Short mmCIF file of the C-alpha atoms (twelve columns), coordinates in Angstrom:
data_MODEL
# 
_entry.id   MODEL 
# 
loop_
_atom_site.group_PDB 
_atom_site.id 
_atom_site.type_symbol 
_atom_site.label_atom_id 
_atom_site.label_alt_id 
_atom_site.label_comp_id 
_atom_site.label_asym_id 
_atom_site.label_seq_id 
_atom_site.Cartn_x 
_atom_site.Cartn_y 
_atom_site.Cartn_z 
_atom_site.pdbx_PDB_model_num 
ATOM 1  C CA . MET A 1  -35.680 -11.659 20.866  1 
ATOM 2  C CA . PRO A 2  -35.012 -9.133  18.015  1 
ATOM 3  C CA . VAL A 3  -35.586 -10.325 14.522  1 
ATOM 4  C CA . ARG A 4  -32.456 -10.124 12.352  1 
ATOM 5  C CA . PRO A 5  -33.109 -8.486  8.521   1 
ATOM 6  C CA . TYR A 6  -32.308 -11.382 5.942   1 
ATOM 7  C CA . PHE A 7  -29.245 -10.054 4.191   1 
ATOM 8  C CA . CYS A 8  -27.221 -10.262 7.733   1 
ATOM 9  C CA . GLY A 9  -26.449 -14.081 7.286   1 
ATOM 10 C CA . MET A 10 -25.727 -14.553 3.817   1 
ATOM 11 C CA . GLY A 11 -21.990 -14.592 4.542   1 
ATOM 12 C CA . LYS A 12 -19.821 -14.229 1.419   1 
ATOM 13 C CA . ARG A 13 -18.535 -11.314 -0.420  1 
ATOM 14 C CA . GLN A 14 -17.238 -11.011 -3.790  1 
ATOM 15 C CA . ARG A 15 -13.997 -9.913  -5.052  1 
ATOM 16 C CA . ARG A 16 -13.546 -8.999  -8.407  1 
ATOM 17 C CA . TYR A 17 -10.169 -9.041  -10.031 1 
ATOM 18 C CA . ARG A 18 -9.168  -7.641  -13.442 1 
ATOM 19 C CA . ALA A 19 -7.018  -9.267  -15.902 1 
ATOM 20 C CA . ALA A 20 -3.898  -6.789  -14.714 1 
ATOM 21 C CA . GLU A 21 -4.188  -7.581  -11.589 1 
ATOM 22 C CA . LEU A 22 -4.146  -11.362 -11.741 1 
ATOM 23 C CA . ALA A 23 -0.455  -12.041 -11.931 1 
ATOM 24 C CA . GLN A 24 0.094   -10.453 -8.396  1 
ATOM 25 C CA . GLN A 25 -3.049  -12.412 -6.972  1 
ATOM 26 C CA . ALA A 26 -1.902  -16.001 -8.639  1 
ATOM 27 C CA . ALA A 27 -1.052  -17.524 -5.218  1 
ATOM 28 C CA . ALA A 28 -4.209  -16.774 -3.477  1 
ATOM 29 C CA . LEU A 29 -6.663  -17.709 -6.603  1 
ATOM 30 C CA . VAL A 30 -5.338  -21.042 -7.675  1 
ATOM 31 C CA . GLY A 31 -7.376  -23.940 -6.264  1 
ATOM 32 C CA . ARG A 32 -10.310 -21.651 -5.983  1 
ATOM 33 C CA . GLU A 33 -13.931 -22.179 -7.331  1 
ATOM 34 C CA . ALA A 34 -14.383 -18.819 -9.509  1 
ATOM 35 C CA . ASP A 35 -16.600 -17.245 -12.731 1 
ATOM 36 C CA . LEU A 36 -14.376 -16.067 -15.402 1 
ATOM 37 C CA . VAL A 37 -15.857 -13.299 -17.412 1 
ATOM 38 C CA . THR A 38 -14.669 -12.606 -21.155 1 
ATOM 39 C CA . ARG A 39 -14.347 -9.236  -22.843 1 
ATOM 40 C CA . GLN A 40 -17.454 -10.727 -25.022 1 
ATOM 41 C CA . GLY A 41 -19.676 -11.256 -22.253 1 
ATOM 42 C CA . THR A 42 -19.212 -15.118 -21.855 1 
ATOM 43 C CA . ALA A 43 -19.082 -16.189 -18.224 1 
ATOM 44 C CA . TRP A 44 -17.266 -19.530 -17.390 1 
ATOM 45 C CA . HIS A 45 -17.438 -21.133 -14.181 1 
ATOM 46 C CA . GLY A 46 -14.671 -23.590 -12.592 1 
ATOM 47 C CA . ARG A 47 -11.719 -24.175 -10.097 1 
ATOM 48 C CA . ILE A 48 -8.763  -21.901 -11.430 1 
ATOM 49 C CA . THR A 49 -5.399  -24.101 -11.840 1 
ATOM 50 C CA . ALA A 50 -2.803  -21.878 -12.914 1 
ATOM 51 C CA . VAL A 51 -2.299  -18.278 -13.542 1 
ATOM 52 C CA . GLY A 52 0.710   -17.453 -16.091 1 
ATOM 53 C CA . PRO A 53 2.227   -14.140 -17.307 1 
ATOM 54 C CA . ALA A 54 -0.189  -14.462 -20.288 1 
ATOM 55 C CA . SER A 55 -3.036  -17.117 -19.639 1 
ATOM 56 C CA . ILE A 56 -5.295  -18.706 -17.100 1 
ATOM 57 C CA . GLU A 57 -5.777  -22.215 -16.828 1 
ATOM 58 C CA . TRP A 58 -9.205  -23.949 -15.303 1 
ATOM 59 C CA . ILE A 59 -11.326 -27.175 -14.513 1 
ATOM 60 C CA . ASP A 60 -14.868 -26.758 -15.258 1 
ATOM 61 C CA . LEU A 61 -17.375 -28.733 -13.329 1 
ATOM 62 C CA . ARG A 62 -17.459 -31.524 -16.237 1 
ATOM 63 C CA . HIS A 63 -13.464 -31.787 -15.513 1 
ATOM 64 C CA . HIS A 64 -12.523 -30.662 -18.906 1 
ATOM 65 C CA . ARG A 65 -9.275  -28.226 -18.796 1 
ATOM 66 C CA . LYS A 66 -9.807  -24.531 -20.339 1 
ATOM 67 C CA . THR A 67 -7.316  -22.178 -21.174 1 
ATOM 68 C CA . LEU A 68 -7.818  -18.409 -21.678 1 
ATOM 69 C CA . PRO A 69 -5.542  -15.765 -23.011 1 
ATOM 70 C CA . LEU A 70 -5.780  -12.772 -20.352 1 
ATOM 71 C CA . SER A 71 -5.982  -10.476 -23.336 1 
ATOM 72 C CA . GLU A 72 -9.653  -11.925 -23.710 1 
ATOM 73 C CA . LEU A 73 -10.693 -11.777 -20.106 1 
ATOM 74 C CA . GLU A 74 -12.467 -9.314  -18.718 1 
ATOM 75 C CA . GLU A 75 -12.604 -10.061 -14.952 1 
ATOM 76 C CA . VAL A 76 -12.448 -12.831 -12.289 1 
ATOM 77 C CA . VAL A 77 -15.247 -12.770 -9.622  1 
ATOM 78 C CA . ILE A 78 -14.760 -15.243 -6.359  1 
ATOM 79 C CA . ASP A 79 -17.055 -15.705 -3.623  1 
ATOM 80 C CA . TRP A 80 -14.533 -15.231 -0.625  1 
ATOM 81 C CA . PRO A 81 -16.028 -16.015 3.207   1 
ATOM 82 C CA . HIS A 82 -17.495 -13.176 5.350   1 
ATOM 83 C CA . PRO A 83 -14.672 -12.276 8.138   1 
ATOM 84 C CA . HIS A 84 -17.014 -12.794 11.107  1 
# 
């Protein structure tokens, strides 16, 4: 039996969304776990609860609600399952 390379079984892909794309993808993002990266380089992790025209809301792993203006957001990174 052939040996499969280690990287073949990872099973996830990252999708990155810029602040300008969030309004179009709001329905797909709400309820997903994500990393939110600010323009200053700070990264936050949590579950997205709402995407508005001017801000994004999420709950972190300690169940604290947070809100960030989209003007301060650099990107949102989400792990999506691999299609196979």
